[in-house]
TORDO-891478 format. One line per 10 residues: number of its first residue (from 1); their letters; for each residue x, y, z of C-alpha. Coordinates in steps of 0.02 Angstrom, whole numbers, always signed. Layout:
# residues N
NUM	A	X Y Z  ...
# end
This chain:
# residues 323
1	MVRTIPSILF	+0 +0 +0  +66 +174 -44  +64 +294 +102  +45 +480 +71  +143 +608 +172  +31 +734 +261  +46 +903 +176  +111 +993 +333  +246 +862 +360  +294 +872 +176
11	ALIVVAPGAA	+312 +1060 +189  +427 +1042 +338  +535 +915 +247  +550 +1023 +92  +561 +1196 +168  +656 +1169 +330  +828 +1128 +258  +824 +1273 +136  +760 +1393 +267  +883 +1340 +400
21	WPQEFPAKLV	+1039 +1338 +294  +1050 +1526 +261  +1024 +1556 +447  +1178 +1449 +479  +1281 +1543 +350  +1426 +1560 +367  +1481 +1393 +436  +1661 +1416 +381  +1789 +1544 +325  +1730 +1677 +202
31	RIITPYPTGL	+1853 +1746 +74  +1845 +1920 -3  +1944 +1937 -164  +2005 +2112 -205  +2087 +2183 -362  +2184 +2313 -262  +2366 +2298 -208  +2403 +2278 -23  +2420 +2443 +68  +2314 +2552 -47
41	APDVAIRVLA	+2166 +2639 +34  +2034 +2521 -42  +2134 +2371 +23  +2141 +2448 +196  +1954 +2482 +192  +1906 +2305 +143  +2014 +2234 +283  +1923 +2346 +407  +1757 +2281 +341  +1816 +2099 +342
51	DAMGKAWNHP	+1870 +2114 +523  +1701 +2185 +575  +1605 +2051 +479  +1712 +1912 +552  +1683 +1972 +730  +1495 +1983 +701  +1488 +1808 +630  +1617 +1732 +745  +1693 +1657 +588  +1851 +1718 +502
61	VIVEGRPGAN	+1837 +1830 +348  +1999 +1846 +252  +2051 +1964 +113  +2143 +1892 -36  +2227 +2019 -149  +2230 +1976 -334  +2295 +2139 -412  +2345 +2163 -592  +2277 +2162 -770  +2150 +2300 -738
71	GFIAFEAAKK	+2064 +2193 -608  +2038 +2049 -729  +2139 +1927 -621  +2028 +1955 -470  +1868 +1950 -571  +1914 +1787 -657  +1957 +1706 -490  +1791 +1761 -415  +1692 +1713 -569  +1760 +1535 -562
81	SSPDGYTILM	+1723 +1516 -376  +1578 +1414 -311  +1420 +1522 -298  +1392 +1479 -115  +1433 +1644 -31  +1601 +1589 +37  +1696 +1683 -98  +1642 +1862 -133  +1722 +2005 -226  +1764 +2185 -188
91	SGQPHLAVAP	+1732 +2272 -353  +1721 +2453 -400  +1662 +2578 -527  +1816 +2554 -639  +1786 +2367 -651  +1597 +2361 -657  +1554 +2517 -758  +1709 +2574 -854  +1812 +2423 -908  +1668 +2335 -999
101	KLFKKVPYDP	+1649 +2490 -1108  +1834 +2532 -1125  +1915 +2366 -1169  +1875 +2262 -1321  +1892 +2099 -1224  +1839 +2087 -1044  +1835 +1912 -965  +1673 +1945 -872  +1503 +2025 -889  +1469 +2137 -738
111	EQDFAPISML	+1283 +2103 -743  +1276 +1923 -800  +1423 +1849 -704  +1402 +1934 -535  +1261 +1960 -410  +1259 +2128 -319  +1269 +2125 -129  +1295 +2304 -68  +1385 +2466 -96  +1533 +2498 +20
121	YRAQLFIAVA	+1578 +2680 +1  +1588 +2832 -109  +1736 +2951 -120  +1745 +3126 -191  +1893 +3170 -301  +1993 +3329 -276  +2088 +3420 -412  +2269 +3448 -361  +2412 +3548 -437  +2589 +3585 -378
131	AGAPYQSIKD	+2597 +3700 -228  +2698 +3826 -329  +2590 +3817 -485  +2521 +3983 -547  +2342 +3919 -549  +2228 +3977 -411  +2067 +3909 -483  +1995 +3792 -614  +1965 +3947 -719  +2153 +3984 -717
141	LVAAARANPG	+2193 +3804 -762  +2073 +3801 -908  +2141 +3967 -973  +2320 +3902 -967  +2272 +3740 -1056  +2179 +3833 -1193  +2327 +3951 -1218  +2445 +3803 -1233  +2350 +3662 -1320  +2432 +3492 -1297
151	KLNYSSPYIG	+2566 +3561 -1180  +2485 +3526 -1011  +2467 +3348 -947  +2382 +3254 -807  +2421 +3092 -717  +2317 +2947 -656  +2350 +2773 -583  +2294 +2683 -741  +2188 +2698 -896  +2005 +2692 -850
161	SPPHMSAALL	+2035 +2737 -667  +1914 +2861 -586  +2046 +3001 -588  +2076 +2968 -774  +1893 +2965 -823  +1849 +3117 -718  +1994 +3219 -786  +1946 +3168 -963  +1768 +3226 -930  +1829 +3392 -860
171	AHLTGMDIVH	+1940 +3417 -1013  +1796 +3373 -1129  +1675 +3493 -1045  +1797 +3639 -1039  +1881 +3613 -1208  +2053 +3584 -1131  +2179 +3494 -1242  +2281 +3404 -1108  +2381 +3243 -1116  +2353 +3091 -1006
181	VPYKEAAAVY	+2506 +3012 -923  +2463 +2848 -836  +2573 +2785 -695  +2588 +2609 -626  +2583 +2661 -443  +2461 +2780 -362  +2595 +2866 -257  +2692 +2910 -414  +2539 +3000 -483  +2537 +3131 -346
191	NAVGTGDVAL	+2726 +3141 -329  +2730 +3190 -513  +2609 +3332 -477  +2713 +3390 -330  +2872 +3396 -433  +2786 +3483 -578  +2814 +3338 -698  +2628 +3343 -733  +2511 +3491 -715  +2369 +3410 -619
201	ALGTIGSLIP	+2289 +3252 -553  +2126 +3203 -472  +2126 +3098 -314  +2040 +3059 -151  +2096 +3154 +1  +2169 +2992 +67  +2280 +2976 -87  +2333 +3157 -79  +2370 +3171 +107  +2557 +3129 +97
211	TLKAGRVKLL	+2595 +3263 -33  +2475 +3386 +48  +2558 +3367 +218  +2728 +3387 +136  +2668 +3552 +61  +2701 +3494 -116  +2526 +3507 -188  +2373 +3616 -164  +2190 +3582 -194  +2102 +3689 -324
221	AVGSRTRLSS	+1929 +3613 -307  +1826 +3461 -258  +1717 +3364 -379  +1551 +3382 -288  +1398 +3491 -305  +1422 +3568 -133  +1574 +3595 -23  +1622 +3453 +92  +1604 +3480 +279  +1775 +3398 +301
231	HPDVPTVEES	+1857 +3527 +186  +1748 +3683 +189  +1886 +3794 +119  +1899 +3696 -43  +1776 +3762 -174  +1676 +3652 -290  +1731 +3642 -472  +1585 +3753 -519  +1631 +3883 -387  +1810 +3878 -450
241	GGPAGFEADF	+1758 +3927 -626  +1728 +3754 -698  +1574 +3672 -775  +1410 +3691 -683  +1361 +3541 -580  +1524 +3449 -614  +1548 +3296 -504  +1696 +3178 -489  +1685 +3030 -373  +1697 +2842 -370
251	WNAITAPRGT	+1625 +2697 -274  +1666 +2521 -221  +1548 +2378 -186  +1533 +2194 -143  +1470 +2065 -267  +1461 +1875 -274  +1471 +1748 -415  +1306 +1738 -508  +1203 +1593 -445  +1234 +1628 -261
261	PPAVIQRLNA	+1068 +1589 -173  +961 +1743 -140  +948 +1699 +45  +1138 +1699 +58  +1148 +1864 -35  +1030 +1937 +95  +1137 +1869 +237  +1292 +1945 +158  +1202 +2110 +130  +1147 +2115 +312
271	AVVGALRQQD	+1326 +2083 +368  +1398 +2222 +259  +1262 +2345 +310  +1286 +2301 +493  +1474 +2324 +483  +1457 +2493 +397  +1343 +2554 +536  +1478 +2529 +666  +1552 +2695 +723  +1732 +2635 +722
281	VQERFRRLGF	+1713 +2567 +545  +1639 +2732 +487  +1779 +2831 +568  +1914 +2724 +490  +1834 +2736 +318  +1822 +2925 +332  +2004 +2938 +381  +2041 +2855 +213  +1933 +2984 +124  +1786 +2864 +98
291	EPTSSTPEAL	+1606 +2895 +145  +1526 +2731 +205  +1377 +2697 +91  +1279 +2536 +100  +1136 +2486 -15  +1015 +2349 -58  +1067 +2224 -193  +933 +2297 -305  +998 +2475 -287  +1174 +2419 -328
301	AQLIRSELKV	+1112 +2328 -482  +1026 +2487 -541  +1184 +2589 -509  +1288 +2470 -614  +1163 +2478 -756  +1153 +2667 -756  +1341 +2696 -745  +1378 +2573 -884  +1276 +2690 -993  +1358 +2848 -922
311	YGDLISRTGI	+1535 +2787 -953  +1491 +2708 -1119  +1430 +2878 -1177  +1583 +2968 -1106  +1706 +2849 -1190  +1613 +2866 -1353  +1612 +3058 -1345  +1793 +3079 -1292  +1871 +2940 -1395  +1965 +2870 -1245
321	KAE	+2053 +2708 -1292  +2138 +2573 -1191  +2323 +2574 -1235
# end
């Protein structure tokens, strides 16, 4: 005789394991892959976050740096990982919104290969020139560039980096004919400004602090619509004679391999959001020049979609090419 399972008991058998498993997550070490070299501000920030998440979970969270190849090494490693939530990826605006539009061959699709978890932070970019440079405003800088087309240059950490794309946008909007000089190390970018080897560079306050404290560079403006409370004496680009409403910032986020269960994504999101609410985490992020900014997975997905279009349009208008 065939016995039937009562419907309530069947529901418990089917639902209970799936419902309980996410609540037990994580049951082992969680790994965060990052495309940033050890010691850079984004690397420091993700280690602060990992420490806070690990303490909350009472399970270790480690950071594994996979720098190089425009972030492709880190992205490929994360893409090939099991979609179980135990390997996640720190990924930013350059990797998720710029690279897919800038390079002919990118070994990942930011929307198809990765599941959004949460934003981590935003950071405003400042425009810096040598302390002894004759420019006192963006208006002065633009005038000098127009008077000497092709003679002024600007530096950035790499092609497609936020400082590169923001400087290219500023040049496009103001009609400046300036030359991009990419460097392999971020520190070299701002050292070159301080020595006068390049005319200007954009960077976060965290990146600029060493040369600022040494008195080798000065800040002409900040890429935001309003002045920052942390630097009230620095005018916005618009106030300094630049384009109206000009903004220059970048963001970083956490994603997971596509296929990671939605319940695990929600657990990861809750852990990131919880860590970013901690006062000590916020203070340490702000010391790096980052504003802690969490989000829902859905909001991050929308941000990626919108900025893919923004940077696709910018690259098309300016003719920026990967070298």
